[in-house]
TORGU-730624 format. One record per atom (N, C-alpha, C, O, CB): x, z, y. Coordinates in steps of 0.2 Angstrom, whole numbers, plus 5000, padded with zeros to 4 digits. Atoms other than C-alpha are relative to their C-alpha. Glycine has a CB too. Layout:
BEGIN
XZY...
% end
This chain:
BEGIN
499450015005488749834970500650005005500649985010499949944996499350004996490549864976500449944999500549924993500450064997499650065000491449704980500750015003501249975001499749955004499349994997492949784989500250084999499850125001500049995008499749935001493949944983500650015004501149975004500150014992499549994996495050014996500350074998500050114997499850005008499749945000496350144994500450025006500849985009500550004994499749984994497050245009500750034998500750074994499650045004499449975001498850295011500549985006500249945010500349994993499550034995500450265021500549964996500749984991500350065004499550045004501650125016500750035001500950075005500049935003499349975000503450165012500250054995499850094993500250025007499849955006504450254998500050075002499850124998500649984998500049934999504550415008499350035000499250095000500350015008500749975000502650435008499749994993499150024992499549965005500350035006502350364990499750064996499150054994500549974996500349955004502050534982499750065003499650115001500550034995500349944996501250634996499350004999499049954997500249995007500749995002499550704995499549945004499049925002499750075003500450044996498950585009499949934997499549894999500349995007500050075004499250434997499650004994499749964990500749984998500450005006498050484984499549944999499449924993499550075000500450065000496950334988500449944997500149904993499749985007499550055002498450224985500150014992500049964988500750005003499949995007498650304968499449984996499549954990500150084999500650025003496850274963500049924999499849904994499450035003500150085000496950084968500649984995500449934991500149985007499450025005498650074958499750004993499849964989500650045001500349995006497750144943499449954998499449924992499750074999500550055001496250024945500349934999500049894995499550005006499650075001497449874947500249994993500249944989500549995005499750005007498249924930499449994995499449954990500350064998500650015005496449934922499749935000499549914995499550055003500250074999495949764929500549954999500449894999499749995007499450045001497649694925500149955005500249895004499949964993499850044994497949624942500650035004500750095003499449995005499449974996499449644954499949995007499649945010500749964998500150004993499349694972500649965003501249985002499950075003499450034997500349574983499850005007499350005010500049924997500150004992500649565002499549945002499649885000500750005003500550054997499249475011500050015008499750065010499350014998499949994992499749455030499450005004499350035009500549955002500650014996498049395035499650075000499250085004499649954997500449935000497349575030500450065001500250115000499650004993499549944999498849685034500050054995499950114996499850035007500049965005498949745017500249974993500449914993499350034999499950025007499249734998499349994997498950034998500550054996500650025002497849644990500049974993500549944991499649965005500150035006497249584973499349984999498850025001500350044994500650025002495749484967499950004993500349974989499849935003500250005007494949524950499349964999498949965003500050074997500750035001493549424942499750044994500050054989500149924997500449965004492249534934499449974998498949975003500050075002500750045002490849444924499949955005499349945007499550055000500150064996491149294935499950025008499849975012499449974998500149974993491049404951500750025003501150044999499550055001499449984997492549424963500050075003499550095006500249955006499949934998493149604966500650005003501149995000499950054994499449994996494449644979500350075000499950125000499949985007499649944999495749784979500449995006500849945007500450024993499650004994496649834995500350065001500050125001499549985006499649944997497949955001500349985007500749945007500650024995499750024993498149935020500750035001500950084999499550045005499349984999499949935025500150015008500750005010500549944998500049994993499549975043500250075003500250095009499449985003500049934999499850165042499350025001498949995003500450025006500749985001498350275040499650005005499049985005500150084998500550004995497650285057499849935003499449935007500450045006500250074999497550095058499749974994499649904994500549965003500250025006496750075041499449955001499449904997499850054995500650044999495149995048500249935002499849885000499650035005499750074998496149845055500049954993499849904993500650005003499950035006496549795037499349994996499249934994500550034995500650005004494849835029499549955003499249915000499750075000500550044997493849745042500249935000499849884999499950025008499750075000494949585042499849974993499549924993500750005000500250035006494649565023499250004999498949954997500350044994500749995001492849625023499649945004499149915002499750065003500350064995492349495038500149944997499749894997500350015007499850065002493249355030499649984994499349924993500749994998500450015006492349375013499350025001498950024996500350034994500749994999490749425021499750064996499250064992499549944999500149945004490749595012499750065005500050085010500650034996500449954996489449725019500350074999500650084994499350004999499749935001489949905022499850044994500250074991499850045006500249975006488849965008500349974994500149994988499250005000499750035006489849844996500750025000501149994996499949935001499349984999491449935001500150084997499750124999500350005007499949935002492150094992500750025002501249985001500050014992499349984998493650185000500250074997499850124997499950025008499749945003494650304990500550045004500950005007500349984993499649964995495450445000500150074998499750104994499749995007499849935001496250615000499550045003499250035009500750025002500649964997494950755003500350075000500350114995499450004996499849935000495550925010499550054998499750114996500250015008500649955002493851005007499950024993499650064991499449985003500049995008494050994988500650024997501249994999499749934997499449985003495251074977500249954995499849904993499850074995499850055005496350974966499650004993499550064991500850014999500450005006495450914951499349995001498949974996500050074996500750024998493850884960500049935003500449915007499750055006500150074998493250704964499349995001498950004997500349944996500850014999491550654972499949935003500349905007499850065005500250064998490650494976499550015006499050055005499849954995500549994994489750484993499949945004500449905005500250065004500150064995488950355004499850025007499450075008499449954997500249984993488950365023500250075002500650104998499349995001499849944997489150515034500649995005500849945006500250054994499550004995490450565046500749994997500849994991500050075004499350015002492350535045500350064998500950074995500449965005499749935002492650725044500750015003501150055000500050014993499349994997494250705055500549964996501149974998500150075000499550045004495150595042500149945004499749905006499749984993499850054995496150475053499949934997499749885001500750005001500150075003495950325040499349995001499149935002500350004993500850015000494050345039499849995007499449955009499650064997500250014993493950365058500149935002499749905006500450055004499950074997494750195061499649954996499449904999500749984999500450045004493750115047499350005003499049955004499950024992500650004997492150175055500049965007499549925008499950085002499950044993492750105072500049924999499749895002500650025004499950075001493249935065499449974997499349914998500649994996500650035003491749905054499450015004498949975003499950044993500649994996490549975067499550044996498950034998499849945003500549975005489750075053500450054996500950044994499649954996499849955005489950225042499750004994499850044989500050075003500450015006488850155029500449974994500149934990499449965002499650035006490250125016500050064995499950124997500749985002499949955005490550225000500750035000501250005002499949974993499349965001491950354998500150034994499650064991500050055006499849975006492850414983500550065003501050045005500349964995499649954997493450584989500450044995500150084991499550055004499549975005494950644979500350075003500750075008500649954999499849934998495250834981500750015000501150004995499750054996499349985000496950884987500150075002500750105002500449955005500049934998496551064992500250005008500449955011500650034996499949984992496851145010500550055000500550104996499350025003499549944999498351245016499750065002500150115002500549975004500349934997497151375023500150015007499750055010500450064996499949994992497751355041500049935003500449895000500750045002500150074998497251205051500649975003500849915002499550005006499450024997498951195060500549974995500949944996500350055004499650025006499751165043499849944997500149914993500150054995500350065004498651015038500549945000500549914995499349985003499550065000499850885044500650004996500749954993500249985008499549995004501250955035499849994992500149974988500450065001500349995007500150985019499949934997500149914992499450045000500250075002499550805018500649954999500649914995499549975004499450055001501250725020500650034995501150014996500349995007499649975005502050835006499849984993499249974992500150085001500250025007502050804988499750074997499950124998500749994995500349955003500850914978500550034994500950004992499349984997499749965006501551044965499849964994499349934993499950075000500250045007501650964947499450024997499049974995500650024995500749985003500151064941499549975004499049955002500050085000500550034996499151004956500049924999499449904999500150025008499950075001499750824954499649984993499249934993500749975000500350015006499150834936499250015000498849974998500250054994500749994999497450904941499749945004499149915003499850065004500250054996497250764954500049934996499549904996500549985006500050065004497750634941499450004995499149954994500749994996500650005004496450694929499349995003498949955000500050084997500750024996495050684942500049935001499549905001500050045007500050074998495650514947499849964993499549904994500649975002500250035007495550464928499350004999499049954996500450034994500849995001493750524927499749955004499249925002499850075002500450054996493250414942500249934998499849894999500350025007499850075002494250264935499549984995499349924995500750004998500450025006493150264920499349975003498949944999499850064995500650024998491650234931500049935004499549915006499750055005500050074996492250064939499549954998499249925002500749984999500550055001491049954929499450015003499049975005500049994992500749984997489550054935500049985007499549965010499950074999499950014993490250044953499949925001499649905006500750025002500050074999490449854951499349974999499049935003500549964996500750025001488649834944499550035005498950015005499850034993500449984995487949934958499650064997499150085000499549955003500449955003487350074946500350075003500650115000500050004993499749954997487850204959499850074998500350124998499950005008500249935002486850354953500350024993500550074992499250004999499749995007487550334935500750015001501050054998499949944996499349994999489250314942500250075003500750105001500349955005499949934997489150474953499950054994500350104994499450015005500149955006488450564937500750014996500950064994499449994996499450005004489950514927500650035004501050065001500249924998499449984996491250544941499950085001500450115001500049975007500149934998490450724945500050044994500150104994499450005004500049965006490350774927500750024997501049984995499549974994499349975002491850884922499950024993499550074992500350055004500049975007492050904903500450065000501050065001500249954995499749945001492451084900500650004995500549964990499650064999499450005005494151114891499750044994499350084994500650045003500249975006493951154873500350074999500950085001500249964994499749935001494051344870500550004995500549974989499450054999499549995005495551404861499750044994499350084996500650035003500349965006495151474843500250075001500750095003500349974994499949924999494951664844500550024995500450004989499350035000499549975005496351754836499650064996499250104999500650035003500349955005495751864821500250075003500850085004500249994993499949934997495652044827500450044994500350034988499450045001499649965005496952154818499650064997499350105001500750025003500449945003496152274806500550054998501050044995499649974993499549955001496952444805500050024992499550014989499850065004499949995007497552494788499550064998499450115002500750024998500449945002496352614778500350065001500950074999499749994994499749945000496652794781500250034993499850014988499550055004499749975006497652884767499550054997499650084992500750025000
% end
């Protein structure tokens, strides 16, 4: 079961709406859903909130260390409350997926993501869950740093928001530890309803 939900991003208003902050966006939405407020917690170098779900404590965390030191914040809270890596879910931006795609995954490599790289190092394990929020790829590796630190186009932002909303609905399953069911819900995209077909115009009868 998930006891700690982490969202990755960079602190400060200049980064607020950039692609790299998709993890922050998801945690903000989860906080609204759980009716809790993230507040500064100096001991954990982040903004944190504790929710009570069916008598169990569930933590929400947004590290305020900047992305490449995210693990410092995550490890501090996890160690204090004795939360194991497999009880942690990290929501983050994912270059390998198009906007509108979101995937749940446990373990694996950090894939070059600086936030995940530091969490791996600080926890001493990669055996935590990830919520991978697709932001698309610029197509050229040298452009990645500029891409992640820019705002997505309005259409892309809407696609990202829709994917995050789908993942948000799975939070009770994640807290209960029903990870297979949660993955199925998160990965299932309901197709858009087809528009009604227009009646074909019938040519007038020949005279």
